[in-house]
Phi, psi and omega in degrees: 000140178239154170244133187251116177252122182243132183240125182239136174227131176281138182154184180292311184200188181291342178301346178297338180299328185294335185271354186268148177237120183244140176251118178243107179285144184060039190275352187284332193217162172065217181299323184293330175295315183294323181293315180297316176311306183299315180300318177296318176296332178281343182117351182286147165287142190227132166254127183264111175266147178214161172244326193226349183240070185301312184303320183293314187289318171303318182294319179295316175304313177300321175298315180301316182296314186297332185267010178093007181268181170246134183204153169219161169245150180219120173285126174192121178285117185294339181291348185247102181316311178299322180295320183290313178301324177289326179287324175296319177299318182290319183303306185295332170288317184278326185241337184117182185300136177287132182240340184229133174236125171245101178288092185236352179299138178194157174227161174220155172214135175268135175202170171233178180301331177285325186261000186316131182230104187297332178290332176289319181292325178289326177295317177304312182300309177308313180284305188288332183251296179292335170295322176300312186289320174303314185288316174306311179298328182293328185257339192293333182297306174306313183296326182291323188288329181257007187312322178277359181254341185240149170305148169272148184227154174214150181233122179240147173245128180232157179248150177188194179284153182252120180248352184212144179267012187247120181301140180236144176240139175231143179219154177239007177102333177248337185219158167231167174222135178248128171255118181237129178274137177312321174301330181282345183262356176289138184243000000 
């Protein structure tokens, strides 16, 4: 199985990415890491958000900076609205106004009716549902205020067969898509 991440930006060409500032929640590992890396390769400044993997997030931000990009890592549990708001304030202070939000943070728990754990299910809801809402609410005001001044962006993830363990990029000048195999995203 492969995952396809398609990022579309309206505008003249891909140079519009250098004016973008992206927040990738859950950006330290997996799909979030691959997305953050690709956005940085295209020229966007990137905040790599994490809740539990500081070394991986700091390492990725360091790699991006070493390659000539702009990046920071930021610890914030997306289930906590005040933590998300503080992270967004730091991003906008350090990197500039946020123009791209990738809501990637998520947790999972496997259980059966016999092993049901209400605390684990509540945590999944807090991160996977409420976290998405907290992050979006924290950035939407600024994005709305700037919407006529910046290109609009969207990111989609698709699943399919995996033929290569190496991430690949395709572009047509206005949009790009990233194909990432799950095995290639492990850090």
